[in-house]
ZAMARGU-4260 file (C-alpha; in steps of 0.2 Angstrom, whole numbers, plus 5000, padded with zeros to 4 digits):
<rodrens>
0) 5002/4999/5001 | 5007/5016/4996 | 5009/5031/5009 | 4995/5043/4998 | 4982/5027/4998
5) 4986/5026/5016 | 4983/5045/5019 | 4965/5042/5010 | 4961/5028/5018 | 4965/5037/5037
10) 4955/5053/5030 | 4940/5044/5025 | 4939/5029/5040 | 4948/5037/5055 | 4963/5033/5064
15) 4958/5017/5071 | 4963/5003/5056 | 4950/4990/5064 | 4936/5004/5057 | 4943/5003/5038
20) 4937/4990/5026 | 4942/4973/5030 | 4949/4970/5014 | 4963/4985/5018 | 4966/4981/5033
25) 4981/4969/5031 | 4989/4980/5019 | 4987/4994/5030 | 4996/4986/5045 | 5010/4980/5034
30) 5013/4998/5028 | 5012/5005/5046 | 5024/4992/5052 | 5038/4998/5038 | 5034/5017/5042
35) 5030/5017/5059 | 5035/5035/5062 | 5028/5042/5046 | 5011/5033/5045 | 5011/5033/5064
40) 5011/5051/5065 | 4997/5053/5051 | 4987/5041/5061 | 4988/5052/5077 | 4982/5065/5070
45) 4967/5057/5062 | 4964/5048/5080 | 4966/5066/5088 | 4950/5072/5074 | 4941/5056/5077
50) 4941/5060/5096 | 4935/5077/5093 | 4922/5073/5081 | 4915/5059/5097 | 4914/5073/5109
55) 4899/5082/5097 | 4883/5075/5102 | 4872/5067/5086 | 4858/5076/5083 | 4842/5068/5075
60) 4834/5079/5062 | 4818/5086/5068 | 4801/5086/5062 | 4801/5105/5056 | 4818/5100/5046
65) 4812/5085/5039 | 4796/5093/5033 | 4806/5108/5025 | 4817/5094/5015 | 4801/5086/5010
70) 4793/5102/5003 | 4808/5107/4993 | 4809/5088/4986 | 4804/5089/4967 | 4787/5084/4965
75) 4781/5070/4954 | 4773/5077/4938 | 4754/5071/4936 | 4750/5075/4918 | 4731/5074/4913
80) 4736/5073/4896 | 4746/5055/4898 | 4731/5049/4906 | 4718/5056/4891 | 4731/5049/4879
85) 4730/5032/4886 | 4711/5033/4886 | 4711/5038/4868 | 4722/5024/4862 | 4711/5012/4873
90) 4695/5018/4866 | 4703/5018/4847 | 4709/5000/4848 | 4689/4994/4854 | 4683/5004/4842
95) 4695/4994/4828 | 4690/4980/4836 | 4672/4980/4835 | 4675/4988/4817 | 4684/4973/4812
100) 4670/4961/4818 | 4656/4970/4809 | 4667/4968/4793 | 4669/4950/4795 | 4651/4948/4799
105) 4645/4957/4786 | 4657/4949/4773 | 4647/4933/4776 | 4665/4924/4777 | 4657/4910/4786
110) 4647/4906/4771 | 4660/4907/4759 | 4668/4893/4769 | 4653/4883/4770 | 4652/4884/4752
115) 4668/4880/4749 | 4667/4864/4761 | 4651/4857/4752 | 4661/4858/4735 | 4676/4850/4743
120) 4666/4835/4750 | 4656/4835/4735 | 4671/4833/4723 | 4679/4820/4737 | 4663/4809/4735
125) 4659/4811/4717 | 4641/4818/4724 | 4629/4832/4719 | 4633/4847/4734 | 4618/4847/4746
130) 4607/4860/4748 | 4612/4864/4767 | 4630/4860/4771 | 4628/4862/4791 | 4615/4847/4789
135) 4626/4837/4779 | 4643/4838/4790 | 4641/4849/4807 | 4657/4846/4812 | 4663/4855/4795
140) 4654/4868/4801 | 4661/4871/4818 | 4680/4870/4811 | 4675/4884/4798 | 4667/4895/4812
145) 4685/4892/4822 | 4694/4896/4807
</rodrens>
């Protein structure tokens, strides 16, 4: 450990190496053993500062200070425009869905599937197409509806 790094750690964590981060304590003790006069004086100065700081009583923040801090904190934005935009998007999707269903029902897609199924069955069995495909083969009607 360099003397500069030792000085940084002493300034940040104080004169007691036992209060320093665990991963640097062994290296700090080795550096102190290598230079007991120079680094020892540095630790003594930091220990004196620690004692002075320990004399100052800790004060809890009072309610008035907390109130001022909360009042000064930035407020979250509550935009009515964002709410209206979300509502408009939802309504737009609902209208598009309803229009798609209406167009599908009005176009008679189910009837075209029934006629196509009738033609396929008639061709497969070399028979004339039945007048009512739903009575001829009900499960084909269900499959056509599911498509």
